[in-house]
ZAMARGU-4260 file (C-alpha; in steps of 0.2 Angstrom, whole numbers, plus 5000, padded with zeros to 4 digits):
<rodrens>
0) 5216/4937/4871 | 5203/4936/4881 | 5187/4925/4884 | 5169/4926/4886 | 5158/4913/4893
5) 5142/4916/4886 | 5126/4908/4895 | 5108/4911/4891 | 5093/4903/4899 | 5078/4907/4891
10) 5061/4900/4897 | 5048/4892/4889 | 5032/4895/4887 | 5018/4880/4892 | 5011/4878/4876
15) 5030/4874/4870 | 5031/4857/4861 | 5045/4850/4871 | 5048/4834/4863 | 5047/4839/4845
20) 5060/4854/4850 | 5071/4840/4858 | 5072/4828/4843 | 5074/4844/4832 | 5090/4850/4841
25) 5095/4831/4844 | 5094/4830/4824 | 5104/4847/4823 | 5116/4840/4835 | 5117/4821/4827
30) 5119/4827/4807 | 5124/4844/4811 | 5115/4848/4794 | 5103/4862/4789 | 5090/4864/4778
35) 5098/4862/4761 | 5108/4880/4762 | 5126/4869/4768 | 5129/4861/4784 | 5128/4870/4801
40) 5146/4865/4805 | 5153/4876/4791 | 5139/4890/4796 | 5146/4890/4814 | 5163/4889/4809
45) 5162/4906/4800 | 5154/4915/4817 | 5171/4924/4822 | 5179/4918/4839 | 5167/4904/4842
50) 5177/4889/4853 | 5162/4878/4859 | 5144/4880/4860 | 5128/4868/4866 | 5110/4869/4866
55) 5099/4858/4878 | 5084/4858/4888 | 5085/4860/4906 | 5069/4858/4919 | 5062/4873/4928
60) 5057/4864/4944 | 5051/4882/4952 | 5037/4884/4940 | 5030/4866/4939 | 5037/4847/4934
65) 5033/4849/4918 | 5039/4866/4914 | 5057/4869/4905 | 5070/4881/4897 | 5082/4883/4885
70) 5101/4884/4888 | 5113/4890/4876 | 5130/4890/4883 | 5147/4895/4872 | 5163/4901/4872
75) 5169/4915/4860 | 5185/4927/4860 | 5184/4944/4867 | 5184/4953/4883 | 5168/4948/4893
80) 5168/4966/4899 | 5164/4971/4882 | 5146/4969/4878 | 5149/4973/4860 | 5158/4957/4857
85) 5141/4947/4864 | 5132/4957/4854 | 5143/4953/4838 | 5142/4935/4842 | 5124/4935/4844
90) 5120/4943/4828 | 5131/4930/4820 | 5124/4915/4829 | 5106/4921/4824 | 5113/4920/4804
95) 5122/4903/4808 | 5107/4894/4815 | 5095/4888/4802 | 5078/4891/4810 | 5078/4902/4826
100) 5059/4901/4826 | 5059/4882/4826 | 5072/4884/4841 | 5066/4899/4849 | 5050/4902/4846
105) 5044/4894/4861 | 5052/4904/4871 | 5044/4919/4883 | 5049/4935/4877 | 5056/4929/4861
110) 5050/4942/4846 | 5058/4936/4830 | 5073/4937/4822 | 5073/4956/4821 | 5073/4955/4841
115) 5086/4941/4844 | 5101/4951/4849 | 5092/4958/4862 | 5080/4943/4867 | 5096/4934/4872
120) 5105/4947/4881 | 5091/4949/4892 | 5094/4931/4898 | 5112/4930/4899 | 5121/4925/4913
125) 5137/4928/4921 | 5149/4915/4927 | 5155/4915/4945 | 5172/4905/4941 | 5179/4904/4925
130) 5195/4894/4920 | 5202/4895/4901 | 5217/4884/4896 | 5225/4896/4886 | 5222/4913/4887
135) 5233/4919/4875 | 5225/4909/4861 | 5211/4913/4849 | 5201/4902/4836 | 5212/4909/4822
140) 5227/4906/4830 | 5221/4887/4834 | 5218/4885/4816 | 5236/4892/4813 | 5242/4878/4822
145) 5231/4865/4814 | 5240/4871/4798 | 5256/4871/4803 | 5254/4854/4811 | 5250/4848/4793
150) 5265/4855/4784 | 5275/4848/4798 | 5267/4831/4796 | 5269/4832/4777 | 5287/4835/4780
155) 5290/4822/4791 | 5280/4810/4781 | 5281/4814/4764 | 5276/4797/4755 | 5259/4800/4767
160) 5261/4789/4783 | 5251/4795/4798 | 5263/4787/4810 | 5280/4790/4814 | 5293/4776/4815
165) 5304/4776/4830 | 5306/4789/4840 | 5301/4809/4836 | 5316/4820/4830 | 5318/4829/4847
170) 5321/4813/4856 | 5338/4808/4862 | 5343/4828/4858 | 5360/4834/4863 | 5364/4847/4879
175) 5357/4862/4875 | 5364/4879/4883 | 5352/4890/4877 | 5338/4880/4886 | 5346/4880/4901
180) 5349/4898/4899 | 5331/4903/4897 | 5326/4890/4913 | 5340/4902/4922 | 5332/4918/4918
185) 5314/4911/4921 | 5320/4906/4937 | 5328/4924/4940 | 5314/4933/4934 | 5301/4924/4943
190) 5301/4936/4960 | 5297/4951/4948 | 5282/4943/4940 | 5276/4937/4957 | 5273/4953/4964
195) 5258/4958/4952 | 5249/4940/4956 | 5252/4944/4973 | 5244/4959/4973 | 5230/4955/4962
200) 5227/4940/4974 | 5227/4949/4987 | 5214/4961/4980 | 5204/4948/4976 | 5204/4942/4995
205) 5199/4958/5003 | 5184/4959/4989 | 5177/4941/4995 | 5180/4945/5013 | 5168/4959/5009
210) 5156/4950/5001 | 5156/4933/5010 | 5164/4935/5027 | 5182/4932/5033 | 5176/4914/5039
215) 5167/4907/5024 | 5182/4914/5012 | 5195/4906/5024 | 5186/4890/5026 | 5182/4889/5005
220) 5200/4893/5002 | 5208/4879/5015 | 5197/4867/5009 | 5204/4870/4991 | 5221/4868/4997
225) 5220/4854/5008 | 5222/4840/4995 | 5236/4849/4987 | 5252/4841/4996 | 5261/4836/4982
230) 5267/4855/4982 | 5278/4861/4992 | 5272/4877/4994 | 5255/4871/5000 | 5261/4857/5009
235) 5270/4869/5022 | 5254/4882/5022 | 5245/4866/5027 | 5259/4858/5041 | 5257/4876/5049
240) 5239/4881/5050 | 5235/4862/5053 | 5224/4860/5039 | 5223/4841/5035 | 5211/4831/5027
245) 5199/4821/5038 | 5196/4805/5024 | 5210/4795/5016 | 5214/4796/5000 | 5203/4784/4987
250) 5210/4767/4982 | 5201/4768/4966 | 5193/4779/4958 | 5189/4770/4941 | 5172/4764/4944
255) 5159/4761/4930 | 5145/4771/4932 | 5132/4758/4930 | 5139/4749/4946 | 5137/4762/4957
260) 5129/4758/4974 | 5117/4766/4979 | 5107/4770/4963 | 5101/4787/4966 | 5086/4794/4955
265) 5088/4809/4941 | 5085/4823/4952 | 5072/4835/4945 | 5085/4849/4942 | 5091/4840/4928
270) 5089/4841/4907 | 5073/4837/4900 | 5079/4821/4892 | 5083/4806/4905 | 5100/4798/4906
275) 5101/4781/4897 | 5105/4778/4877 | 5106/4796/4872 | 5121/4799/4884 | 5136/4790/4876
280) 5132/4796/4858 | 5130/4814/4864 | 5147/4813/4875 | 5160/4801/4863 | 5155/4809/4846
285) 5172/4819/4846 | 5187/4819/4853 | 5181/4832/4865 | 5167/4831/4877 | 5155/4842/4887
290) 5148/4841/4905 | 5131/4850/4912 | 5129/4847/4930 | 5113/4857/4938 | 5114/4854/4957
295) 5105/4860/4971 | 5111/4871/4984 | 5105/4866/5000 | 5102/4884/5010 | 5108/4902/5011
300) 5123/4896/5022 | 5128/4886/5011 | 5128/4899/4995 | 5137/4911/5005 | 5150/4897/5008
305) 5150/4893/4989 | 5151/4910/4983 | 5169/4913/4994 | 5175/4896/4985 | 5171/4901/4968
310) 5179/4917/4972 | 5193/4909/4975 | 5192/4897/4960 | 5191/4910/4949 | 5205/4920/4957
315) 5217/4905/4954 | 5210/4903/4937 | 5215/4920/4931 | 5230/4924/4940 | 5240/4909/4945
320) 5236/4895/4932 | 5249/4890/4919 | 5243/4886/4899 | 5233/4871/4897 | 5235/4864/4915
325) 5222/4867/4930 | 5231/4860/4947 | 5238/4845/4936 | 5223/4843/4926 | 5227/4844/4907
330) 5211/4840/4899 | 5201/4854/4903 | 5199/4869/4888 | 5186/4878/4899 | 5175/4877/4914
335) 5164/4888/4923 | 5151/4889/4939 | 5137/4899/4940 | 5123/4900/4954 | 5106/4901/4945
340) 5088/4902/4951 | 5091/4916/4963 | 5105/4905/4971 | 5095/4888/4972 | 5104/4878/4960
345) 5122/4877/4953 | 5127/4878/4936 | 5143/4869/4929 | 5149/4871/4911 | 5164/4862/4906
350) 5172/4857/4890 | 5185/4843/4891 | 5195/4829/4882 | 5193/4811/4882 | 5179/4800/4892
355) 5167/4807/4907 | 5175/4793/4918 | 5194/4799/4914 | 5189/4817/4915 | 5180/4814/4934
360) 5195/4801/4940 | 5207/4814/4937 | 5195/4827/4944 | 5197/4816/4960 | 5215/4810/4958
365) 5219/4829/4957 | 5209/4842/4966 | 5195/4831/4976 | 5196/4844/4988 | 5191/4859/4978
370) 5175/4847/4971 | 5172/4843/4988 | 5173/4861/4992 | 5161/4865/4976 | 5147/4852/4979
375) 5146/4852/4998 | 5133/4867/4992 | 5122/4851/4989 | 5123/4844/5007 | 5113/4850/5022
380) 5119/4852/5038 | 5115/4843/5053 | 5109/4827/5042 | 5105/4813/5053 | 5118/4797/5053
385) 5105/4787/5044 | 5091/4790/5035 | 5079/4782/5023 | 5080/4788/5005 | 5091/4790/4991
390) 5093/4809/4992 | 5094/4810/5010 | 5106/4795/5010 | 5118/4804/4998 | 5117/4820/5007
395) 5124/4812/5022 | 5135/4802/5011 | 5142/4816/5003 | 5145/4828/5020 | 5156/4815/5027
400) 5165/4807/5012 | 5164/4819/4996 | 5172/4813/4983 | 5182/4800/4992 | 5168/4789/4989
405) 5169/4788/4971 | 5157/4775/4966 | 5144/4787/4975 | 5151/4804/4970 | 5151/4798/4952
410) 5133/4793/4951 | 5129/4810/4961 | 5136/4818/4946 | 5127/4807/4933 | 5109/4809/4942
415) 5112/4827/4941 | 5118/4829/4924 | 5109/4837/4911 | 5110/4830/4892 | 5116/4842/4878
420) 5108/4841/4863 | 5119/4849/4849 | 5139/4851/4854 | 5150/4861/4841 | 5167/4862/4844
425) 5179/4874/4830 | 5192/4861/4833 | 5186/4844/4836 | 5202/4834/4835 | 5212/4845/4844
430) 5216/4842/4863 | 5223/4853/4877 | 5242/4843/4876 | 5241/4845/4856 | 5240/4864/4858
435) 5251/4864/4872 | 5265/4855/4862 | 5259/4865/4847 | 5262/4881/4856 | 5282/4876/4859
440) 5286/4868/4842 | 5278/4882/4831 | 5285/4897/4840 | 5291/4911/4829 | 5286/4897/4813
445) 5278/4903/4798 | 5269/4895/4784 | 5278/4906/4772 | 5295/4897/4776 | 5303/4888/4763
450) 5302/4868/4769 | 5321/4867/4775 | 5318/4884/4786 | 5304/4877/4792 | 5311/4861/4799
455) 5325/4868/4804 | 5316/4881/4818 | 5302/4866/4823 | 5317/4857/4828 | 5327/4871/4837
460) 5311/4875/4845 | 5310/4858/4851 | 5328/4855/4856 | 5328/4871/4866 | 5311/4868/4876
465) 5304/4854/4885 | 5289/4844/4876
</rodrens>
């Protein structure tokens, strides 16, 4: 199963009433209720293949300080090269949202409901790098896991208790020959599976070298793997190429954002709403969260380096990433990056689990060099050692310290974060770890099985796999 990232940025007219539009979107996002025809939650759940969706207003600094744009970002099931899947989603979305004219009526080029699909298609942007936690799963399979989990909980807790007493039924399981036989077979078959992966990686490498040159491609790839010494293969590569980190590992990354120093001003590229009281309510309403970042790209040289880095990230995400695991991170459902505004800015859209603090901390701990490779595009080359002003100080600070200075880095992210007005998730309480466990527990399990067969099959799966 493939997935498609749908990203639409539409320019708003100078006459658009931005405060009214923002309040309307916020009301939709907070109550998820329509104008009497039923809930938006229920209508969006009927849009086939929709995983996540967000709507927000972002600034349009190239056309003036008071100009703005409307951003829609969604992830759906279907091949990204299949335009019919995107058109079908946009058509169903137009039927699900209560009033298209209230939302997109102030956008340039919008002509009404009949031309909605063509209008949205003309403003689509493709991602430069796209990570999917579970490439084989779609919305229907995740809903099936939810139904299987509910039945399993009913069998485990027949009296209606919601928490288990004692260890789970697969703890302390006896030695299983089948489990170790499967491990051995996977180990033997690994060289065979490596051949197509290596071939695809070399093909991506040649393509990036032709597009960006050898030096930016090599620099981007080595910067990313510089902090991956916990993996023996990358440790050996870094040793052979003298690819060592230039800074010490951050001792503490759990730094409250309101105590960061220095206090950076919000950047001109950020969302229409300012940071403040809206952020906690938008971010923490569900088990899942969303993050939208718009950061500047310093110059064309940085854009070229960024293209090589994002190409490497996209290649790894497509070819090498394991289900629900991005280099040790098990909280990301989807994340994508794309240069916008003719390469002057970088847009990041992420759907993840738990709090913003925990998410950024995990990034810093697990793949901080990858973050440095991406967001060093915001730093200007040749910045003097000391310069006044928060922006210049940050650019110099980031150029030399990156995410190793967790406090400054977190405040940089907050300063460039755009606030979502509406956020929808098809499985609001499902985390990446839940899906990883359910994929193992409910393999070859059906809702039509009897209670005894259902319980036996689940316990066998638990005994034969590492949960």
